[in-house]
C-alpha positions in Angstrom: -153.3 -1.7 -156.1 -150.4 -1.1 -158.9 -147.5 0.6 -157.3 -148.2 3.6 -159.7 -151.5 4.2 -158.1 -150.0 4.5 -154.7 -150.6 8.0 -153.1 -150.9 8.9 -149.6 -150.1 5.4 -148.7 -146.6 5.6 -149.2 -146.3 8.7 -146.8 -148.6 6.6 -144.4 -146.3 3.9 -144.1 -143.4 6.0 -143.7 -145.0 8.0 -140.9 -146.2 5.0 -139.1 -142.9 3.8 -138.9 -141.8 6.7 -136.9 -143.7 6.0 -133.6 -140.6 5.5 -131.6 -140.2 9.5 -131.7 -143.9 10.0 -130.5 -142.5 11.6 -127.6 -140.3 14.0 -129.0 -141.0 17.5 -130.2 -143.2 17.8 -133.6 -141.0 17.9 -136.4 -139.7 20.8 -138.4 -141.0 20.5 -141.7 -139.5 22.6 -144.5 -139.2 22.3 -148.3 -135.8 22.6 -149.8 -134.5 25.9 -151.1 -135.3 26.8 -154.6 -132.4 26.7 -157.0 -133.4 29.6 -159.4 -132.4 33.2 -158.7 -135.6 34.7 -158.5 -137.9 35.6 -155.4 -141.2 33.9 -155.4 -144.7 35.0 -154.9 -147.8 32.9 -154.8 -151.7 33.7 -154.8 -154.8 31.6 -154.6 -157.7 31.2 -157.4 -160.8 29.9 -156.6 -162.7 29.0 -160.0 -166.4 28.1 -160.6 -167.6 26.4 -164.0 -171.2 27.2 -164.1 -171.3 25.5 -167.5 -170.2 22.2 -166.1 -171.6 19.8 -163.2 -169.1 18.4 -161.1 -168.6 14.7 -162.0 -168.0 13.5 -158.6 -171.1 15.6 -157.1 -173.5 16.4 -159.9 -175.7 18.7 -157.9 -172.9 21.1 -157.7 -171.0 23.0 -160.3 -167.6 22.3 -160.8 -165.2 24.2 -158.6 -161.3 24.4 -158.4 -158.7 25.7 -156.1 -155.4 26.6 -158.0 -152.3 28.0 -156.3 -150.5 30.3 -158.8 -146.6 30.4 -158.2 -144.4 33.0 -160.0 -141.3 35.1 -160.0 -141.9 38.1 -158.0 -140.6 41.3 -156.8 -138.7 41.1 -153.6 -140.8 41.8 -150.7 -141.0 41.3 -146.9 -143.6 39.1 -145.0 -144.3 35.7 -143.9 -143.9 32.8 -146.3 -147.1 31.1 -147.8 -148.8 28.1 -146.1 -148.1 24.8 -147.2 -151.8 23.6 -146.5 -154.3 24.9 -144.3 -154.9 23.5 -140.8 -158.0 21.9 -141.6 -156.5 20.4 -144.7 -153.8 19.0 -142.5 -156.3 17.6 -140.1 -158.0 15.8 -142.9 -154.9 14.4 -144.6 -153.6 13.1 -141.4 -156.9 11.5 -140.5 -156.1 9.2 -143.7 -152.5 8.1 -142.5 -152.7 4.9 -140.6 -151.0 4.2 -137.2 -149.9 7.6 -137.3 -148.0 8.6 -134.0 -149.0 11.7 -132.0 -148.3 14.7 -133.7 -150.3 18.2 -133.7 -153.0 17.8 -136.2 -152.0 21.0 -137.8 -148.4 19.8 -138.2 -148.4 19.8 -142.0 -149.7 23.5 -142.2 -146.5 24.4 -140.5 -144.3 23.4 -143.1 -142.0 26.0 -144.3 -142.4 27.3 -148.1 -140.4 30.1 -149.6 -142.9 32.2 -151.4 -144.5 35.5 -150.6 -148.4 35.5 -150.6 -149.8 37.9 -153.1 -146.2 39.4 -153.9 -146.2 41.3 -157.4 -145.1 39.2 -160.1 -142.2 40.5 -162.2 -144.0 39.9 -165.6 -147.5 39.1 -166.9 -145.8 37.4 -169.9 -144.1 34.3 -168.8 -144.0 30.5 -169.9 -146.8 28.7 -168.1 -146.5 25.2 -166.4 -149.6 23.4 -165.3 -149.0 20.9 -162.2 -151.6 18.3 -161.6 -151.2 16.2 -158.6 -151.6 12.4 -157.9 -154.8 10.7 -157.0 -156.1 11.6 -153.6 -152.9 13.7 -153.1 -153.4 17.5 -152.1 -152.2 20.0 -154.9 -149.6 20.8 -152.1 -148.0 17.7 -152.7 -146.0 19.5 -155.6 -145.1 22.7 -154.0 -141.5 22.1 -153.8 -141.4 21.5 -157.7 -143.7 24.6 -158.1 -141.5 27.0 -156.2 -138.2 25.8 -157.9 -139.9 26.3 -161.3 -141.1 29.8 -160.3 -137.6 30.9 -159.1 -136.2 29.9 -162.6 -138.7 32.2 -164.4 -141.8 30.1 -164.8 -145.5 30.9 -163.7 -146.8 27.6 -162.4 -150.6 26.7 -161.8 -151.0 23.9 -159.2 -154.4 22.6 -159.8 -156.7 21.4 -157.0 -158.9 18.9 -158.9 -162.0 18.9 -156.4 -163.2 15.5 -154.8 -160.0 14.0 -156.0 -158.0 14.9 -153.1 -158.5 14.1 -149.3 -158.4 17.7 -148.6 -159.4 20.9 -150.4 -160.5 23.9 -148.3 -162.2 26.7 -150.1 -162.2 30.5 -149.2 -165.5 30.2 -147.5 -164.2 27.4 -145.1 -165.7 24.6 -146.8 -163.5 21.5 -147.1 -164.1 18.8 -149.5 -162.9 15.4 -149.4 -162.0 12.4 -152.1 -165.5 11.3 -153.4 -163.7 10.3 -156.6 -161.7 7.7 -154.2 -164.8 5.7 -153.6 -165.7 5.3 -157.2 -161.7 4.6 -158.3 -162.9 5.5 -162.0 -159.5 6.3 -163.2 -160.3 6.8 -166.8 -162.9 9.2 -165.7 -160.5 11.0 -163.6 -158.4 11.6 -166.4 -161.3 12.8 -168.8 -162.3 15.2 -165.8 -158.8 16.6 -165.4 -158.5 17.4 -169.0 -161.7 19.3 -168.9 -160.5 21.1 -165.6 -157.4 22.4 -167.4 -159.3 23.5 -170.6 -161.5 25.5 -168.1 -158.7 26.9 -166.2 -156.7 28.2 -169.3 -160.0 29.7 -170.4 -160.2 31.7 -167.0 -156.5 32.6 -166.4 -156.7 35.7 -168.7 -160.1 36.8 -167.2 -159.1 36.3 -163.7 -155.3 37.1 -163.7 -152.7 39.4 -165.6 -151.0 36.3 -167.0 -150.5 36.1 -170.6 -148.6 32.9 -171.2 -146.2 32.8 -174.0 -145.9 29.0 -174.1 -147.8 26.1 -172.1 -146.8 22.7 -170.8 -148.0 20.1 -168.3 -146.5 18.0 -165.7 -148.4 15.7 -163.8 -147.4 13.0 -161.2 -149.2 9.6 -161.1 -152.6 10.0 -162.6 -151.7 13.4 -163.1 -149.2 12.2 -165.7 -152.0 10.3 -167.5 -153.8 13.7 -167.4 -151.1 15.5 -169.1 -151.1 13.2 -172.0 -154.8 13.4 -172.5 -154.5 17.2 -172.4 -151.9 17.3 -174.7 -154.1 15.2 -177.2 -157.2 17.3 -176.8 -155.7 20.9 -176.0 -153.8 22.7 -178.6 -152.6 25.3 -176.2 -150.6 22.9 -174.2 -147.7 21.9 -176.5 -145.4 19.8 -174.1 -145.8 17.3 -171.5 -144.4 15.0 -168.3 -145.7 12.0 -166.8 -144.1 11.4 -163.4 -144.5 7.8 -162.8 -148.0 7.6 -163.8 -150.0 4.7 -165.4 -151.6 5.8 -168.7 -155.6 5.6 -168.2 -156.0 4.4 -170.9 -152.9 3.4 -172.8 -152.1 5.7 -175.7 -154.0 4.4 -178.7 -153.3 7.3 -180.9 -150.1 9.2 -182.2 -149.3 12.1 -180.1 -147.1 14.5 -181.8 -146.1 16.9 -179.1 -142.8 16.7 -176.9 -143.2 14.3 -174.1 -140.9 13.0 -171.0 -141.6 10.0 -169.4 -139.7 9.9 -165.8 -140.5 7.1 -163.3 -139.0 4.5 -160.9 -137.2 1.4 -161.7 -140.5 -0.5 -161.9 -141.5 1.6 -165.1 -138.5 0.1 -167.0 -139.3 -1.5 -170.4 -141.1 -4.7 -169.7 -142.0 -3.6 -166.1 -145.1 -4.1 -164.2 -146.7 -1.0 -166.0 -147.5 -2.2 -169.4 -149.3 1.1 -170.2 -145.8 2.8 -170.6 -144.7 0.1 -173.2 -147.7 0.5 -174.9 -148.1 4.2 -175.2 -144.4 4.7 -176.2 -144.6 3.9 -179.8 -147.5 6.6 -179.9 -145.2 9.4 -179.0 -144.2 10.7 -182.3 -142.6 13.9 -181.5 -139.3 14.5 -179.3 -139.6 11.9 -176.6 -137.6 10.5 -173.7 -138.2 7.5 -171.5 -136.1 8.0 -168.2 -136.2 6.0 -164.7 -134.4 6.8 -161.6 -132.6 4.2 -159.5 -133.5 4.0 -155.8 -136.9 6.0 -155.9 -140.6 5.1 -155.2 -143.8 6.2 -156.3 -144.0 9.3 -154.3 -140.2 10.3 -154.7 -141.3 12.7 -157.5 -143.4 14.8 -154.9 -142.6 16.6 -151.6 -143.4 13.4 -149.4 -140.1 12.2 -149.7 -138.3 15.0 -148.1 -141.4 15.7 -145.6 -141.2 11.8 -144.5 -137.5 11.8 -143.8 -138.1 15.0 -141.6 -140.8 12.7 -139.7 -137.8 10.4 -138.9 -137.6 8.1 -141.8 -137.7 7.9 -145.6 -140.5 6.7 -147.9 -140.7 2.7 -148.2 -138.6 1.4 -150.9 -136.7 4.3 -151.4 -132.9 4.0 -150.5 -132.2 7.3 -152.3 -132.1 10.6 -150.2 -135.1 12.9 -150.5 -133.1 15.9 -151.4 -131.2 13.9 -154.2 -134.7 12.9 -155.5 -135.8 16.6 -155.5 -132.6 17.6 -157.4 -133.2 14.9 -160.1 -136.8 15.7 -160.4 -136.2 19.6 -160.4 -133.4 19.5 -163.0 -134.8 17.1 -165.4 -138.3 18.7 -165.2 -136.5 22.1 -165.7 -134.2 21.0 -168.6 -137.3 19.7 -170.6 -139.5 22.9 -169.9 -136.5 25.2 -171.0 -135.9 23.1 -174.1 -139.5 22.9 -175.3 -140.9 26.2 -173.9 -138.0 28.3 -174.4 -136.1 26.8 -177.0 -132.9 26.5 -175.1 -131.0 23.1 -176.0 -130.6 20.9 -173.0 -127.5 18.4 -173.0 -128.8 16.7 -169.9 -131.6 15.5 -171.9 -129.3 14.0 -174.6 -128.2 10.9 -172.9 -126.4 9.4 -169.5 -124.4 11.9 -167.4 -121.7 11.4 -164.7 -123.4 14.0 -162.5 -126.6 12.1 -162.4 -125.7 8.2 -162.4 -129.3 7.3 -160.9 -130.7 8.3 -164.4 -131.2 5.5 -166.6 -131.9 6.5 -170.4 -134.2 3.6 -171.2 -134.8 4.6 -174.8 -132.1 6.9 -176.1 -133.2 9.1 -178.9 -131.2 10.7 -181.6 -131.9 14.2 -182.5 -132.4 14.8 -186.3 -132.0 18.4 -187.5 -135.5 19.4 -186.3 -134.5 18.1 -183.0 -137.3 15.2 -183.3 -136.7 12.0 -181.5 -136.1 9.0 -183.5 -138.7 6.2 -183.0 -138.1 2.7 -181.8 -136.0 1.1 -179.5 -132.2 1.2 -180.1 
């Protein structure tokens, strides 16, 4: 399996190493505090596409669970649940050699949003988040919360049957049927269709009226971001967080795009799809890698695995530092391309982030477009 396809296996290996603490109290799991000034609300959205059969369960219509995060009015009440107890049990079931912990321990993870808190506005820039293959959508919760605290609406998409665990409001729990097929090009196509359906339904099911839309994906979710930008004119900018392109881009994509990955995604690295796709990114573009990271560093698993007693394998960089880097560079990209606010952080290396390497520095012309080719 390529490093870019690692999913819960990275967390699995990390948790397996924590067996020496098996007799200790269950870990207290918590996501880092959001960095923006705004309180956060969240709600769950269950959608059924009666015009499309599920590609992994063709006797059923396609269903999606989506978690919405947004800046909200201050309100009291408990914080939102990270995953349900049933989802926690199923996720932990797929982790090998797990030391004894309560099977609902992931559902106890502390978040920072209030369920169904009233949003401060219906008109906000929207960020679509697509998780890695087999990951629950919750794996990008920390990023979603941070973006919401900075003033973005965020739709964290659960692609049914592509995660180890998705619980629906009626109590049904679906698992990763797509994991049996491992048809990654089909996953990418399916996610593009999921996004199109979600964007059709949002104005019908919610008060949200986006004033700009971007898509950010981890692993195969990053490949899906490129697919969506290629096919849906409503989505105008995208980010691939350490994901192999399935397939590599064979056509020009004239929309702003950021590649952010591990050192294995350096030019000439093990994933040739980045080298092949790069010349086809013909608008604003950056190719960044982060020293000391591994595939799941760009997810919540980096911090959560440390709270189990160890870090991710092959990740010497601290989980809070990887979260800080991911949040700041993703937010800078979105501020520039959804809000039109120039971000010097994206212009080149900075002393504040020595871990971030600009693999293909790009110059701005008067339109802000990146120059093509390598320096």
